[in-house]
Structure formats: C-alpha cells, structure tokens
mmJSON file of the N, C-alpha and C atoms, coordinates in Angstrom:
{"data_MODEL":{"atom_site":{
"group_PDB":["ATOM","ATOM","ATOM","ATOM","ATOM","ATOM","ATOM","ATOM","ATOM","ATOM","ATOM","ATOM","ATOM","ATOM","ATOM","ATOM","ATOM","ATOM","ATOM","ATOM","ATOM","ATOM","ATOM","ATOM","ATOM","ATOM","ATOM","ATOM","ATOM","ATOM","ATOM","ATOM","ATOM","ATOM","ATOM","ATOM","ATOM","ATOM","ATOM","ATOM","ATOM","ATOM","ATOM","ATOM","ATOM","ATOM","ATOM","ATOM","ATOM","ATOM","ATOM","ATOM","ATOM","ATOM","ATOM","ATOM","ATOM","ATOM","ATOM","ATOM","ATOM","ATOM","ATOM","ATOM","ATOM","ATOM","ATOM","ATOM","ATOM","ATOM","ATOM","ATOM","ATOM","ATOM","ATOM","ATOM","ATOM","ATOM","ATOM","ATOM","ATOM","ATOM","ATOM","ATOM","ATOM","ATOM","ATOM","ATOM","ATOM","ATOM","ATOM","ATOM","ATOM","ATOM","ATOM","ATOM","ATOM","ATOM","ATOM","ATOM","ATOM","ATOM","ATOM","ATOM","ATOM","ATOM","ATOM","ATOM"],
"id":[1,2,3,4,5,6,7,8,9,10,11,12,13,14,15,16,17,18,19,20,21,22,23,24,25,26,27,28,29,30,31,32,33,34,35,36,37,38,39,40,41,42,43,44,45,46,47,48,49,50,51,52,53,54,55,56,57,58,59,60,61,62,63,64,65,66,67,68,69,70,71,72,73,74,75,76,77,78,79,80,81,82,83,84,85,86,87,88,89,90,91,92,93,94,95,96,97,98,99,100,101,102,103,104,105,106,107,108],
"type_symbol":["N","C","C","N","C","C","N","C","C","N","C","C","N","C","C","N","C","C","N","C","C","N","C","C","N","C","C","N","C","C","N","C","C","N","C","C","N","C","C","N","C","C","N","C","C","N","C","C","N","C","C","N","C","C","N","C","C","N","C","C","N","C","C","N","C","C","N","C","C","N","C","C","N","C","C","N","C","C","N","C","C","N","C","C","N","C","C","N","C","C","N","C","C","N","C","C","N","C","C","N","C","C","N","C","C","N","C","C"],
"label_atom_id":["N","CA","C","N","CA","C","N","CA","C","N","CA","C","N","CA","C","N","CA","C","N","CA","C","N","CA","C","N","CA","C","N","CA","C","N","CA","C","N","CA","C","N","CA","C","N","CA","C","N","CA","C","N","CA","C","N","CA","C","N","CA","C","N","CA","C","N","CA","C","N","CA","C","N","CA","C","N","CA","C","N","CA","C","N","CA","C","N","CA","C","N","CA","C","N","CA","C","N","CA","C","N","CA","C","N","CA","C","N","CA","C","N","CA","C","N","CA","C","N","CA","C","N","CA","C"],
"label_alt_id":[null,null,null,null,null,null,null,null,null,null,null,null,null,null,null,null,null,null,null,null,null,null,null,null,null,null,null,null,null,null,null,null,null,null,null,null,null,null,null,null,null,null,null,null,null,null,null,null,null,null,null,null,null,null,null,null,null,null,null,null,null,null,null,null,null,null,null,null,null,null,null,null,null,null,null,null,null,null,null,null,null,null,null,null,null,null,null,null,null,null,null,null,null,null,null,null,null,null,null,null,null,null,null,null,null,null,null,null],
"label_comp_id":["UNK","UNK","UNK","UNK","UNK","UNK","UNK","UNK","UNK","UNK","UNK","UNK","UNK","UNK","UNK","UNK","UNK","UNK","UNK","UNK","UNK","UNK","UNK","UNK","UNK","UNK","UNK","UNK","UNK","UNK","UNK","UNK","UNK","UNK","UNK","UNK","UNK","UNK","UNK","UNK","UNK","UNK","UNK","UNK","UNK","UNK","UNK","UNK","UNK","UNK","UNK","UNK","UNK","UNK","UNK","UNK","UNK","UNK","UNK","UNK","UNK","UNK","UNK","UNK","UNK","UNK","UNK","UNK","UNK","UNK","UNK","UNK","UNK","UNK","UNK","UNK","UNK","UNK","UNK","UNK","UNK","UNK","UNK","UNK","UNK","UNK","UNK","UNK","UNK","UNK","UNK","UNK","UNK","UNK","UNK","UNK","UNK","UNK","UNK","UNK","UNK","UNK","UNK","UNK","UNK","UNK","UNK","UNK"],
"label_asym_id":["A","A","A","A","A","A","A","A","A","A","A","A","A","A","A","A","A","A","A","A","A","A","A","A","A","A","A","A","A","A","A","A","A","A","A","A","A","A","A","A","A","A","A","A","A","A","A","A","A","A","A","A","A","A","A","A","A","A","A","A","A","A","A","A","A","A","A","A","A","A","A","A","A","A","A","A","A","A","A","A","A","A","A","A","A","A","A","A","A","A","A","A","A","A","A","A","A","A","A","A","A","A","A","A","A","A","A","A"],
"label_entity_id":["1","1","1","1","1","1","1","1","1","1","1","1","1","1","1","1","1","1","1","1","1","1","1","1","1","1","1","1","1","1","1","1","1","1","1","1","1","1","1","1","1","1","1","1","1","1","1","1","1","1","1","1","1","1","1","1","1","1","1","1","1","1","1","1","1","1","1","1","1","1","1","1","1","1","1","1","1","1","1","1","1","1","1","1","1","1","1","1","1","1","1","1","1","1","1","1","1","1","1","1","1","1","1","1","1","1","1","1"],
"label_seq_id":[1,1,1,2,2,2,3,3,3,4,4,4,5,5,5,6,6,6,7,7,7,8,8,8,9,9,9,10,10,10,11,11,11,12,12,12,13,13,13,14,14,14,15,15,15,16,16,16,17,17,17,18,18,18,19,19,19,20,20,20,21,21,21,22,22,22,23,23,23,24,24,24,25,25,25,26,26,26,27,27,27,28,28,28,29,29,29,30,30,30,31,31,31,32,32,32,33,33,33,34,34,34,35,35,35,36,36,36],
"pdbx_PDB_ins_code":[null,null,null,null,null,null,null,null,null,null,null,null,null,null,null,null,null,null,null,null,null,null,null,null,null,null,null,null,null,null,null,null,null,null,null,null,null,null,null,null,null,null,null,null,null,null,null,null,null,null,null,null,null,null,null,null,null,null,null,null,null,null,null,null,null,null,null,null,null,null,null,null,null,null,null,null,null,null,null,null,null,null,null,null,null,null,null,null,null,null,null,null,null,null,null,null,null,null,null,null,null,null,null,null,null,null,null,null],
"Cartn_x":[0.837,0.0,0.874,0.403,1.145,0.803,1.613,1.366,0.019,-0.327,-1.599,-2.76,-2.695,-3.783,-3.877,-2.736,-2.743,-3.354,-3.029,-3.586,-5.101,-5.587,-7.034,-7.708,-7.11,-7.689,-7.659,-6.567,-6.451,-7.528,-7.782,-8.813,-10.186,-10.434,-11.725,-11.906,-10.834,-10.918,-11.111,-10.443,-10.534,-11.942,-12.497,-13.809,-14.914,-14.746,-15.774,-15.116,-15.877,-15.328,-14.979,-13.899,-13.455,-14.413,-15.6,-16.586,-16.439,-17.083,-16.986,-17.544,-18.558,-19.153,-18.118,-17.317,-16.305,-15.317,-14.888,-13.915,-14.539,-15.807,-16.467,-16.538,-16.645,-16.762,-15.466,-14.348,-13.076,-13.025,-12.351,-12.314,-11.529,-10.407,-9.572,-9.996,-11.036,-11.592,-10.618,-9.971,-9.071,-7.941,-7.338,-6.224,-6.698,-7.898,-8.437,-8.636,-9.139,-9.365,-8.037,-6.971,-5.659,-5.18,-5.464,-5.057,-5.798,-7.09,-7.888,-7.497],
"Cartn_y":[-1.198,0.0,1.252,2.267,3.527,4.371,5.364,6.233,6.933,7.295,7.989,7.083,5.836,4.906,4.73,4.617,4.445,5.659,6.84,8.063,8.075,7.659,7.652,6.678,5.513,4.526,5.06,5.731,6.287,7.333,8.168,9.205,8.564,7.492,6.817,6.257,5.695,5.132,6.254,7.374,8.49,9.086,9.28,9.91,8.944,7.671,6.678,5.446,4.71,3.48,2.519,1.752,0.839,-0.32,0.001,-1.053,-1.591,-2.7,-3.3,-2.347,-1.578,-0.648,0.367,0.879,1.877,1.281,0.031,-0.6,-0.832,-1.188,-1.46,-0.203,0.948,2.203,2.53,2.035,2.337,1.695,2.364,1.872,0.569,0.491,-0.713,-1.678,-2.436,-3.346,-4.478,-5.012,-6.156,-5.793,-4.615,-4.209,-4.031,-3.53,-3.333,-4.681,-5.657,-6.982,-7.603,-7.323,-7.876,-7.308,-6.032,-5.393,-6.049,-6.267,-6.88,-8.331],
"Cartn_z":[0.0,0.0,0.0,-0.679,-0.721,0.498,0.778,1.928,1.786,0.547,0.322,0.716,0.301,0.627,2.136,2.793,4.248,4.92,4.414,4.994,4.862,3.698,3.474,4.436,4.616,5.526,6.951,7.303,8.649,8.886,7.889,8.026,8.196,7.452,7.565,8.971,9.529,10.878,11.894,11.672,12.611,12.602,11.408,11.307,11.71,11.345,11.685,12.284,13.051,13.611,12.479,12.615,11.547,11.356,10.882,10.644,9.231,8.966,7.634,6.583,6.95,5.98,5.507,6.427,6.06,5.082,5.33,4.439,3.075,3.033,1.751,0.898,1.54,0.789,0.053,0.567,-0.085,-1.456,-2.386,-3.762,-3.858,-3.151,-3.222,-2.127,-2.395,-1.392,-1.073,-2.093,-1.886,-0.934,-1.127,-0.273,1.17,1.338,2.682,3.357,2.607,3.181,3.599,2.825,3.171,4.503,4.751,6.006,7.168,6.995,8.052,8.204],
"occupancy":[1.0,1.0,1.0,1.0,1.0,1.0,1.0,1.0,1.0,1.0,1.0,1.0,1.0,1.0,1.0,1.0,1.0,1.0,1.0,1.0,1.0,1.0,1.0,1.0,1.0,1.0,1.0,1.0,1.0,1.0,1.0,1.0,1.0,1.0,1.0,1.0,1.0,1.0,1.0,1.0,1.0,1.0,1.0,1.0,1.0,1.0,1.0,1.0,1.0,1.0,1.0,1.0,1.0,1.0,1.0,1.0,1.0,1.0,1.0,1.0,1.0,1.0,1.0,1.0,1.0,1.0,1.0,1.0,1.0,1.0,1.0,1.0,1.0,1.0,1.0,1.0,1.0,1.0,1.0,1.0,1.0,1.0,1.0,1.0,1.0,1.0,1.0,1.0,1.0,1.0,1.0,1.0,1.0,1.0,1.0,1.0,1.0,1.0,1.0,1.0,1.0,1.0,1.0,1.0,1.0,1.0,1.0,1.0],
"B_iso_or_equiv":[0.0,0.0,0.0,0.0,0.0,0.0,0.0,0.0,0.0,0.0,0.0,0.0,0.0,0.0,0.0,0.0,0.0,0.0,0.0,0.0,0.0,0.0,0.0,0.0,0.0,0.0,0.0,0.0,0.0,0.0,0.0,0.0,0.0,0.0,0.0,0.0,0.0,0.0,0.0,0.0,0.0,0.0,0.0,0.0,0.0,0.0,0.0,0.0,0.0,0.0,0.0,0.0,0.0,0.0,0.0,0.0,0.0,0.0,0.0,0.0,0.0,0.0,0.0,0.0,0.0,0.0,0.0,0.0,0.0,0.0,0.0,0.0,0.0,0.0,0.0,0.0,0.0,0.0,0.0,0.0,0.0,0.0,0.0,0.0,0.0,0.0,0.0,0.0,0.0,0.0,0.0,0.0,0.0,0.0,0.0,0.0,0.0,0.0,0.0,0.0,0.0,0.0,0.0,0.0,0.0,0.0,0.0,0.0],
"pdbx_formal_charge":[null,null,null,null,null,null,null,null,null,null,null,null,null,null,null,null,null,null,null,null,null,null,null,null,null,null,null,null,null,null,null,null,null,null,null,null,null,null,null,null,null,null,null,null,null,null,null,null,null,null,null,null,null,null,null,null,null,null,null,null,null,null,null,null,null,null,null,null,null,null,null,null,null,null,null,null,null,null,null,null,null,null,null,null,null,null,null,null,null,null,null,null,null,null,null,null,null,null,null,null,null,null,null,null,null,null,null,null],
"auth_seq_id":[1,1,1,2,2,2,3,3,3,4,4,4,5,5,5,6,6,6,7,7,7,8,8,8,9,9,9,10,10,10,11,11,11,12,12,12,13,13,13,14,14,14,15,15,15,16,16,16,17,17,17,18,18,18,19,19,19,20,20,20,21,21,21,22,22,22,23,23,23,24,24,24,25,25,25,26,26,26,27,27,27,28,28,28,29,29,29,30,30,30,31,31,31,32,32,32,33,33,33,34,34,34,35,35,35,36,36,36],
"auth_comp_id":["UNK","UNK","UNK","UNK","UNK","UNK","UNK","UNK","UNK","UNK","UNK","UNK","UNK","UNK","UNK","UNK","UNK","UNK","UNK","UNK","UNK","UNK","UNK","UNK","UNK","UNK","UNK","UNK","UNK","UNK","UNK","UNK","UNK","UNK","UNK","UNK","UNK","UNK","UNK","UNK","UNK","UNK","UNK","UNK","UNK","UNK","UNK","UNK","UNK","UNK","UNK","UNK","UNK","UNK","UNK","UNK","UNK","UNK","UNK","UNK","UNK","UNK","UNK","UNK","UNK","UNK","UNK","UNK","UNK","UNK","UNK","UNK","UNK","UNK","UNK","UNK","UNK","UNK","UNK","UNK","UNK","UNK","UNK","UNK","UNK","UNK","UNK","UNK","UNK","UNK","UNK","UNK","UNK","UNK","UNK","UNK","UNK","UNK","UNK","UNK","UNK","UNK","UNK","UNK","UNK","UNK","UNK","UNK"],
"auth_asym_id":["A","A","A","A","A","A","A","A","A","A","A","A","A","A","A","A","A","A","A","A","A","A","A","A","A","A","A","A","A","A","A","A","A","A","A","A","A","A","A","A","A","A","A","A","A","A","A","A","A","A","A","A","A","A","A","A","A","A","A","A","A","A","A","A","A","A","A","A","A","A","A","A","A","A","A","A","A","A","A","A","A","A","A","A","A","A","A","A","A","A","A","A","A","A","A","A","A","A","A","A","A","A","A","A","A","A","A","A"],
"auth_atom_id":["N","CA","C","N","CA","C","N","CA","C","N","CA","C","N","CA","C","N","CA","C","N","CA","C","N","CA","C","N","CA","C","N","CA","C","N","CA","C","N","CA","C","N","CA","C","N","CA","C","N","CA","C","N","CA","C","N","CA","C","N","CA","C","N","CA","C","N","CA","C","N","CA","C","N","CA","C","N","CA","C","N","CA","C","N","CA","C","N","CA","C","N","CA","C","N","CA","C","N","CA","C","N","CA","C","N","CA","C","N","CA","C","N","CA","C","N","CA","C","N","CA","C","N","CA","C"],
"pdbx_PDB_model_num":[1,1,1,1,1,1,1,1,1,1,1,1,1,1,1,1,1,1,1,1,1,1,1,1,1,1,1,1,1,1,1,1,1,1,1,1,1,1,1,1,1,1,1,1,1,1,1,1,1,1,1,1,1,1,1,1,1,1,1,1,1,1,1,1,1,1,1,1,1,1,1,1,1,1,1,1,1,1,1,1,1,1,1,1,1,1,1,1,1,1,1,1,1,1,1,1,1,1,1,1,1,1,1,1,1,1,1,1]
}}}
C-alpha cells in the first residue's frame, strides 16, 4: 500500500469506527481486506 492509501484509511478510521461498511466504501476493497 502507498502512503496515500494508508492516509485515506487512517482518516476513515478516525472519522468513523473501523466497521466493515467503512472498508467497503473504499475503492480498493481487496487491499483493505488484506489489512484486516
């Protein structure tokens, strides 16, 4: 993952709880699933 992608994920977690819905909204779903 690039720093930009990590920043976006971090912002999503900060603004909302890291629920499955938040991860689904991200464009790169596969990369998010790999993190989880």
